[in-house]
Structures are given as structure tokens and as C-alpha cells.
N, C-alpha and C positions, 0 to 999 in steps of 0.2 A: 673855753667852750664855746662852739660857735652857735648861732642863733639855731633854736630848733623848731621843724615846720609843726605849722598849725593845719596841715594836711589831715583829713580824717581817712579813715580806712588806710594806716600806715601798713605795709609789709611788713614781716616778721625782721626782715633785712634791715628796713629802716630804723624801728625800734631798738631793737638788739644793738645798732650801732649808737642812738642817741642815747641809749642807757649807758653805753660804754663813755659817754661824753665826750665822742669825735664828730668832728665835721667829716666828710666825705673826703676832704682834701689828707687831713689827719689819717684817716683810715686807710687811704691807700698807700701812704708813708710807711705803714707798718705790714703791707703786703707786697709780696713779689707778683709782679704783670697784673695787677688789679688798679686800674687806673680812676679816678674820681669819677669821672663820666661814666665808667663801665658800672661803678655801684649805684650811680643814679638810674641807670637802665634798669638796674636789677631791683632797686627800689620801687621805680615806677612800673615795673612788670614788660618792660619793653625788649628785654633779653632774659633769657633763662643762664642762671650761672650753671658753670660746671661744678662736678664734685671738688676739683681742685678750687675752684674759686670759693665754695662754699667752707672749705678746710683751712683756707687764708683768712676768710671773715670771722670764723670761729676761733682762731687764735689772736686774731689783731682785736675782737670785741670780748676774749676771754667767755666765752658761750659754747662751750663743746655740744649743749643741748642743739645748736645750730644743725649740727650734723645729724643728730637721731631727728628734728625736723625734718630736713632733705631726704634724709633716706625714708622715711616713714611715710611721707607725704608726696614727693616731687620725682621718687624714682619708682619705677614701674616694679622692679624685684622688691626692693626695699616695701613698697606698699604692701606686698602680698608677706613677705617673712619678718619686717620689721616692725613692732610694736612702738608707738609714741611713749614715750619714758617722760614722765614729769618730775624734775629735781626738787626735793622737798628737803625737810630738815633732816639733818641725820638720823634723829632720834626716831622719826615718824617712819623713815625705812627701816631703821632696825626691827622697830617694832612689827611692821608688816611682814618683814622677812621671818622672825618667828613665829608669827602666827600663822602662816602660810606653812610653816615647817611644822609646827603644831599639829596644823590641818592634815597633813600630807602622811604624816608617821602613822597612824591606824591604819591606812590605806594602803601602806605596802605591801601586807600579808596579800589582798585581794589582787594586787599588781602583779604579785609572782605568780601567783593561781591563773591568771589571764596569758603572760608570757609563758608559761610552762608549755602551750600546747603548739606555741610558734606562731600563731595567728589567734584573731580575735573573732569570736563567734558571734553572731546576732544577739546572744542573750548575754554575752559581754560587754556589747556597746555601750549601754548606759554607764556601766560601771567606769569604764574606759575612757569614756568622755569627761565624766564628773574628773576622776585622776588627772586626765591630762589638761583640763581647767586648772586644775589645782597647781602642776607642776609650771603652766604658764606664766602662773601668778609668782610664783618663787623664781622662776627666770626675769620676769620683769622687775621685780623687787633686787635682784642681783645687777640686773642692767641699770636701776635707779642709784644703785649705790657706787658703782663704777662712774658714773656719770656725775655722781656728786662730788667723787674725789677728784675728778679731773677739773671740775669746776670750781671748786674750793681750795684746790693745790696752792694758786698763787696769792690767794686770798688771806689763807691762814697760815701761807709757810710751811706748808706740808712738803716735806724732804719726799718728791716723787720718785727720785733716783732711787733713793734707799728702799722705798715700798717696792719697787719693779724689781730691784736687785733681790730682797728678801723673797719675792713672790718665786723669781726665777730659782732659787734657792730650793724650793720646794716642789719643783717639776721631776 
């Protein structure tokens, strides 16, 4: 492992590369068309990475959450529509998912009542906003689970191909 920088205010790109135990040169070797000097420019915020660069870095550093960070912070469309997802322990993700599902279950009847008219009236806005927030929490929990799977697939030797195959069978 190369010498780590003692620079303060490191970017996420530098933190993730160093956490992966890679020098810029070693990281560059794991990527297509991303030189070590280009990595340095990203890390010192002299150049913005493209989505392709981010995918390359995420794969090289084994950090799929880098893609979520980029989309939720650096991309105008993603900033509006993609929430930042925190990768946590599987048990925490599952418990959060179950808690969110349990909270939404009794609200389904009200959601059906709101949807029945084909529009949301002013007197339904408060209930709809609450239900929408709870659905967002479920969506975030699902995103966290998918990110956890991607992040830990190589670490825990998860057969990701088999998982994708089984999910395809369910379509």
C-alpha cells in the first residue's frame, strides 16, 4: 500500500481510494481510460468526473455507494430525484424495512380512499403527504438493501450472478 496523504478535507474520491488501499497508480490500473493524473484532478477537485469515471472508480474501490453519492450530490437530475443512501449493517436495513412496512400497512385503506377519486383534494393532502413520506422510507430501505448487496457481494463471496438469475425468474 502506498503512502496515505495527510491532507485535510479529503474528497470522497480520495477517501474511498485510500480505504481500498490503492495508490493512484494502482487504482488507475484497475480502470479503463482513467489515468492516475486524472484521479488526482478528481481528488483535488480540479476536474469533475463523468458518470463513466464514477462507475470505474466505484468498481475499482469496491464502493458502489460512490455511484449513489455522485448521483445524489453532483448530478442535477439525481440531486432532485435520487436520495442519498447510507450503507449500514444488513440487520439494521432489514429492521428499518420491516418497521416501515408495518407503519404503512394500516394506511393502505386511506391510500385507496384517496386514489379512488383519481385526484388528491385539499382535505386529503395531509394524509397523502404522510403516506408518501412513509413510502419514501420504504424505497430508501430497499435502495439501502440493494446497495448493501452490491457492496458486500465480493467481500462475503455472495453469488451475485445466482441472485440476479433468481430475481429474473420472478419477473
